[in-house]
C-alpha positions as CSV (number, residue, x, y, z in Angstrom):
1,M,-19.8,-19.5,29.3
2,P,-17.3,-18.8,26.7
3,L,-15.6,-16.0,26.0
4,R,-16.8,-13.8,23.1
5,I,-13.2,-11.9,21.4
6,A,-13.2,-9.8,18.3
7,F,-9.7,-8.8,16.5
8,D,-9.2,-6.3,14.7
9,L,-6.9,-6.9,11.7
10,D,-4.9,-4.1,10.2
11,G,-2.5,-3.1,12.7
12,V,-3.1,-6.0,15.0
13,L,-2.4,-9.1,13.0
14,A,-1.9,-7.8,9.3
15,D,0.8,-5.5,8.3
16,M,-1.2,-3.4,6.3
17,E,1.1,-0.4,6.7
18,S,4.3,-1.9,5.1
19,E,2.6,-3.1,1.9
20,L,0.8,0.5,1.5
21,V,4.4,2.0,1.8
22,R,5.7,-0.2,-1.0
23,Q,2.5,0.7,-3.3
24,A,3.1,4.2,-2.3
25,E,6.9,4.0,-3.5
26,L,5.7,2.4,-6.7
27,L,3.7,5.2,-7.6
28,F,4.8,8.7,-6.0
29,G,8.8,7.4,-5.3
30,E,10.6,6.7,-1.9
31,S,10.8,10.5,-1.0
32,M,6.7,11.0,-0.8
33,T,6.4,8.1,2.0
34,R,9.0,8.9,4.5
35,R,7.8,6.8,7.8
36,L,7.0,9.1,10.8
37,E,7.1,8.4,14.4
38,Q,3.6,9.8,14.8
39,R,0.9,11.5,12.7
40,P,2.3,14.9,11.2
41,D,1.2,17.8,12.5
42,A,1.0,19.8,9.4
43,D,-1.9,17.1,8.2
44,P,-5.3,18.2,9.5
45,A,-7.1,15.3,7.8
46,A,-4.7,13.1,9.8
47,K,-5.9,14.6,13.0
48,A,-9.7,14.6,12.1
49,D,-9.3,11.0,11.1
50,A,-7.7,9.7,14.4
51,P,-8.4,12.3,17.7
52,E,-7.3,11.8,20.9
53,P,-9.4,10.1,23.6
54,P,-11.3,13.1,25.4
55,T,-10.6,13.0,29.0
56,D,-14.0,13.2,30.3
57,A,-17.1,11.1,30.2
58,G,-19.2,13.8,28.3
59,D,-16.6,14.1,25.8
60,S,-16.1,10.6,25.4
61,A,-19.6,9.8,24.6
62,Q,-19.8,12.8,22.1
63,A,-16.9,11.4,20.2
64,A,-18.0,7.9,20.0
65,A,-21.4,9.4,18.6
66,E,-19.8,10.8,15.7
67,P,-18.9,8.5,12.9
68,S,-16.1,8.6,11.0
69,A,-17.0,9.9,7.2
70,D,-13.8,8.2,5.7
71,P,-14.9,5.0,4.2
72,V,-11.3,3.9,4.3
73,P,-8.3,3.5,7.3
74,P,-6.2,6.3,7.7
75,L,-2.8,6.1,6.5
76,I,-1.5,7.5,9.9
77,K,2.1,6.6,9.2
78,L,2.4,8.0,5.9
79,N,4.0,11.6,5.1
80,M,1.4,12.2,2.3
81,T,-1.4,14.6,1.6
82,S,-5.2,13.6,1.5
83,R,-5.3,13.8,-2.2
84,Q,-2.0,11.8,-2.6
85,Q,-3.8,9.2,0.2
86,R,-7.1,9.1,-2.5
87,K,-4.8,8.1,-5.1
88,L,-3.2,5.5,-3.2
89,W,-6.5,3.9,-2.3
90,R,-7.7,4.0,-5.9
91,H,-4.5,1.8,-6.6
92,V,-4.8,-0.3,-4.2
93,E,-8.5,-1.1,-5.0
94,S,-7.0,-2.1,-8.6
95,I,-4.9,-4.8,-7.3
96,E,-6.2,-8.4,-7.7
97,N,-6.8,-9.7,-4.2
98,F,-4.7,-7.2,-2.3
99,W,-5.7,-8.3,1.2
100,G,-4.0,-11.5,0.8
101,T,-0.8,-9.9,0.2
102,L,-0.3,-9.2,3.8
103,A,2.6,-10.0,6.2
104,E,1.5,-11.1,9.6
105,L,2.7,-8.5,12.1
106,E,3.8,-11.2,14.5
107,P,4.5,-14.5,12.5
108,G,3.1,-17.4,13.9
109,V,0.2,-15.3,16.3
110,I,-2.8,-16.3,14.3
111,R,-1.9,-20.1,14.3
112,R,-1.4,-19.6,18.4
113,L,-4.7,-17.7,19.0
114,A,-6.9,-20.7,16.8
115,S,-4.9,-23.3,18.9
116,I,-6.1,-21.1,22.2
117,A,-9.5,-20.6,21.1
118,A,-9.7,-24.2,20.2
119,E,-8.7,-25.3,23.4
120,R,-10.6,-22.7,25.6
121,R,-13.8,-22.9,23.4
122,W,-13.5,-19.2,22.5
123,E,-15.6,-17.4,20.1
124,I,-13.6,-15.5,17.7
125,I,-14.8,-12.8,15.1
126,F,-12.4,-10.6,13.0
127,L,-13.4,-7.2,12.3
128,T,-12.1,-4.7,9.9
129,K,-12.7,-1.7,7.8
130,R,-11.1,-2.8,4.5
131,P,-12.1,-1.4,1.1
132,Q,-13.0,-3.5,-1.5
133,S,-10.0,-4.6,-4.0
134,A,-10.1,-6.5,-7.5
135,G,-10.7,-10.1,-7.7
136,E,-12.7,-11.4,-4.3
137,T,-14.3,-9.4,-1.9
138,A,-12.3,-8.2,1.0
139,Q,-14.3,-10.3,3.6
140,I,-13.3,-13.6,1.1
141,Q,-9.9,-12.4,0.7
142,T,-9.6,-12.0,4.4
143,Q,-10.9,-15.2,5.3
144,R,-8.7,-17.1,2.9
145,W,-5.7,-15.0,4.6
146,L,-6.5,-16.2,8.0
147,E,-7.0,-19.8,6.7
148,S,-3.6,-19.5,5.2
149,K,-2.1,-18.4,8.7
150,G,-3.7,-20.9,10.5
151,F,-7.3,-20.0,11.5
152,P,-9.7,-22.6,10.4
153,L,-13.4,-21.0,9.4
154,P,-12.5,-17.6,10.4
155,S,-15.8,-15.3,10.7
156,V,-14.9,-12.2,9.3
157,F,-17.0,-8.9,9.2
158,V,-16.3,-6.1,7.1
159,V,-17.8,-3.0,9.4
160,Q,-18.2,0.5,9.3
161,G,-19.1,2.8,12.4
162,S,-18.9,2.4,16.2
163,R,-17.0,-0.6,17.4
164,G,-18.4,-0.3,20.6
165,R,-22.1,-0.6,19.3
166,I,-20.9,-3.5,17.0
167,A,-19.6,-5.0,20.8
168,A,-23.0,-4.4,22.0
169,A,-24.9,-6.1,19.1
170,L,-23.0,-9.2,19.1
171,G,-22.6,-9.5,22.9
172,L,-18.6,-9.3,22.9
173,D,-16.8,-9.8,26.1
174,I,-13.4,-8.2,24.6
175,V,-12.5,-6.0,21.6
176,V,-9.0,-6.2,20.4
177,D,-7.7,-3.1,18.3
178,D,-4.7,-0.7,17.6
179,R,-6.6,2.5,17.5
180,P,-7.2,4.2,20.6
181,E,-10.5,5.8,19.2
182,N,-12.0,2.3,18.6
183,C,-11.3,1.1,22.1
184,L,-12.9,4.4,23.4
185,D,-15.8,3.6,21.1
186,V,-16.0,0.0,22.9
187,V,-15.8,1.5,26.5
188,V,-18.5,4.0,25.5
189,D,-20.9,2.1,23.4
190,S,-21.0,-1.3,25.2
191,K,-20.0,-3.4,28.3
192,A,-17.2,-5.1,26.6
193,R,-13.5,-4.9,27.7
194,A,-11.2,-2.9,25.3
195,I,-7.7,-4.3,24.8
196,L,-5.5,-1.8,22.9
197,V,-2.4,-3.3,20.9
198,W,-0.1,-0.3,21.2
199,R,3.5,-1.0,19.3
200,E,4.4,2.7,19.5
201,D,6.6,4.9,21.8
202,P,4.9,4.2,25.2
203,G,5.3,8.3,25.4
204,Q,2.7,8.8,23.1
205,L,0.0,6.8,24.2
206,P,-3.1,8.9,25.2
207,A,-3.0,9.6,29.0
208,A,-6.8,8.9,29.1
209,A,-6.8,5.5,27.5
210,R,-6.1,3.5,30.9
211,R,-7.9,6.0,33.2
212,I,-11.3,5.2,31.1
213,G,-10.6,1.7,31.4
214,I,-8.7,0.8,28.0
215,G,-6.2,-2.0,28.8
216,V,-2.7,-1.5,27.1
217,V,-0.6,-4.4,25.9
218,A,2.7,-4.1,23.7
219,S,1.7,-7.2,21.0
220,V,-0.8,-9.7,20.3
221,D,1.2,-12.3,21.9
222,E,1.1,-10.5,25.4
223,C,-2.4,-10.1,24.7
224,L,-3.3,-13.8,24.3
225,D,-1.0,-14.6,27.5
226,I,-3.4,-12.3,29.9
227,L,-6.6,-13.5,28.3
228,T,-5.0,-17.3,29.0
229,Q,-4.7,-15.8,32.4
230,F,-8.2,-14.2,32.4
231,D,-9.9,-17.1,31.3
232,S,-8.2,-19.8,33.7
233,P,-10.2,-21.7,36.1
234,E,-8.3,-20.4,38.9
235,A,-8.8,-16.9,37.7
236,R,-12.7,-17.6,37.3
237,E,-12.9,-19.2,40.9
238,Q,-10.6,-16.8,42.7
239,P,-11.6,-13.1,42.6
240,T,-8.1,-12.1,44.0
241,V,-6.4,-13.8,41.1
242,M,-8.9,-12.4,38.7
243,A,-8.2,-8.9,40.1
244,R,-4.1,-9.5,39.5
245,V,-4.8,-10.5,36.0
246,M,-7.3,-7.1,35.5
247,R,-4.2,-5.2,36.8
248,L,-2.3,-6.5,34.1
249,L,-4.3,-5.0,31.6
250,G,-4.3,-1.6,33.6
251,L,-7.7,-2.1,34.7
252,K,-9.6,-1.9,37.8
253,E,-12.5,-4.3,38.2
254,P,-12.6,-7.7,36.4
255,A,-14.8,-7.8,33.2
256,N,-18.5,-9.2,33.0
257,V,-18.1,-12.6,31.4
């Protein structure tokens, strides 16, 4: 059976934060948009939007069952108040085809993903929480953007709610995301494997991530390297090779594929 893999977009493949910083500077000035190394401790809204994963299974299930009340992605790297964030999103929603303006975080990686997926017969979908902007729908903007980066005929789902429940409903094998709480949803609510793309300081990685079965990589390129090993004929036929690949992800046992 071919692998069924979902990739998040913003923070994984698309550089949403840099464009939002640029737009925020137009609205508020550069001093209002200082990039931070971590979430502002003084902003309770930011903490509520992106909680640290709980350390035990009971707390994990409870956290995953609580949907986010915020219909748009949190701006965790912008030193802005909740009111300023709302104003920024209203501004973004007025920009014609905003989602087509973003840069690729790792130039060439989407074309590489398309090539590997075609060769290995992987089924790829893209998940995003993007709000609508002026112009075409967020889904169509995203599809056109992915095509422009080298991925033909992309399947894009603009979604809300638990990524784990989506993974379970679609029968996914792997979900690649940049937010620990989304990966936690996948672990708790589905049989899929979660891979966290963590580009921040490794010391800031939530301690529970690997312990609860979330694989961690530093880039999508690294993720693709591991997935191609994971899906090689040798790995499928020899459990010891598969186990070695899983250790690269920090997991204790192979996924069900």
